[in-house]
Phi, psi and omega in degrees: 000146173235157186288141173198161181281144175285137184297140174086359179314318194260014175285152170260151178254130180254126185238126169287109178274096185299333179300346184239015172314126170092346183263164166297154182260115184242127187236121177254146180255156176248067185130004185112147180230151180236136174202173183299136180072358192271128182279161182300157177073011178286138186256334182211144178223154179236116176268110191256123180299126175233052183063057177101348174228190186227144170252139179265113183252143168254155175202185177267333180195195186299333184267002189080209001289159188251139177239120179288140170244332181221156174227176180056034185269142181275307185220068180290143186237134178255124176242150170295146173272145175053041174070021181282200180247155167241155176241125174275113186279109175237170183304317177220137174071047183305109177298146171248135190227156166276165175088219183232168173225130191240144172262124180229162163256140184272191187292340182266002179085013188261141183288138178224153171253123184239118174273127173241124181213165181291143184312304184299319176296320171309306183297314185300326180276336176270334178302316183278353172283341192244330176221113187307133181297342180292343174304332187289349178269350184278147160100007174072182193296127182229206177295154165069019177073013178243165175289166181301331182294338181299323182302328177298315175302317175299321183290318172300322176300319174299319175293321181293318180294315181299309182306315193274328178281342172296328179216054184302120181077012183285348177262075176065026175102006178234168173289153186273088187236141180193212184257312188231329189257010177205202187277151185262103177243123178228043179057219178274012188298328182244008180299130182228173172295325184294314184292320173300317180293316178303000000 
């Protein structure tokens, strides 16, 4: 064997945030948000559908009130300021995510909210959605100074990484995420130190 970098380690994963399909993209920040035309210290943005393009509005939180700052944008992207997190505002269970949130129209002209994040962060956030992080505490002392149960989380991390890299973007340009028949990605909802370590 010879030393080499693992393929795809620098890859980004694109996730269609299906809970917001067809809707305007409203992003609240946990520390500030950057987006096209948005002044510094903005806390919330809305990418509003305008017949094939997007208008960029600013606000104070998920509920607005909104002030338009730009029009006719093709794929506006919200980024966190200083490496923070973003919240995709939806009617129920607004996910908090790493990376960016972009408003796009798919090939059928339907509005989509796309979360783009680094592969390793995607793995760390998907692992505990599929295997409870509490399993890391099971089984007594094992290798690496962790309990034996931690090895299950490591195995889950290998499975998550392998699955997403086997067909990166194979679901219409996005990772294959959902509830039961594919990968369970819920942003940071289940993220723990154990899932990150695994």
